C-alpha angles and dihedrals in degrees: 000000000000116000122225090252092053091047091050092050092049093050090047090051093051092048091050091052091050092050092047090050092050091049091051090051091050090049092056110106115249114236101221096166118128113268119228122189119206120196101207133041092241092054092045090056093046092049092048091050091055099035098050110177093327094086134036107234121201122191120205097202129058124220111291096019115135112230091200092067104019114137110216120234127219088252089060091058091050093050092050093046091053096045130104095212138009121210114199137167099227124184087110094292096126098055108183093014095065093067090047092051092052098043106032094112133255125057128277138140116269117209111203100196094194089062089060090067114092109253095235090057093055119095127224130205119194090343095310123110112244108236097195096093093137090082088073100069092203089058091048087056089055090052090049091060090058093049092050092051092048092050092049090051089063089073133058123258110276094026109138090226091069090059091045091055091048090052093050090047092053090051094047092046089055090052092050091050090054090046091053091053090047093052091054092049093051097047091046087072092062111101113251095242092054099049096116124116114202115190143166097253135014100264101120103065094111090046092054094047095047097044102032104251128135109238125204126178137183097215128042130250094295126051085221087076111089118221119229126220086254088061090053093048090050091052091050089054091050093052092050094045093049094038086226111195094209145016123206132230120205129228095232099039127076108254099218098103097044089047089054090052090050093050093050096047106030092237116149118252112231130182160340099256114193108232118151096016142031118245129251116275095264091055094073087232097087098119130047093252092047091047092053091046092049092049095046095047090049094047094044093050096044092050094052101267131125111249124198130190119268110251122184136168118195122227118204138163116254120221088262090056099249120125121254132183134203136178 
């Protein structure tokens, strides 16, 4: 049986642990940075590039998740309600998420990046606006301007973090300009008669327009649209007519239909291409720049071109005004 002294010592020990734990909690630094929620993996990466450590960025989707059909979770609503800014693609890409963003509770600015693209530069398919503008790197640059402005607006005039965001944006914009030039150079090596990109769903229209490839897809703009057997038969005819050397599966789309086309035509299956989502870190397509590089090298090689790695060195002005470069 426990004596009174033993009981007293045990109680004192428990109380001391509780006080120590409370002190440790109080000692934890409070993260008072603005919170920005991004709806897609591409926008999450863009926002992180520009925000640096000045903003806490939360992404709703994990790598490989399809924004067209994603079903929001209760935690998503809470994150949006507690955020200071939401960055979304718009143009009906997000499906279910758009209603959640607009009705999650609380008040915050919502940046719809697709609305920052000039209307005459947007594409339409069967009367619907194509939301996949990020495959034209120059249009992604336009969207980046809007994100940089929205992030700067989270801070007061004169706050050093506004200048830091502007600096990161200038550097990233320079990288995207180099990436755009690199994409054109790679695809220029593809023989004219083989410049056809055949994919699972119609996500690469901007890519084809910007970089001079014909794009054919089995499904429409959204993966919610189900392809019919007639759609598959039509694609088989296209592959045979164009003598396409390869067809491409996508990371976020079931491969069954494109595999059927390959079986019927003898075309090689290449992929995966990353379309509506970035890849996991080990994929080598875990950032926007890496995703574009991965896709372009795959497409170029499969269509008979000669792909090379994307190499870029940033130039920036140091505080003293001299130019510096880094990898």
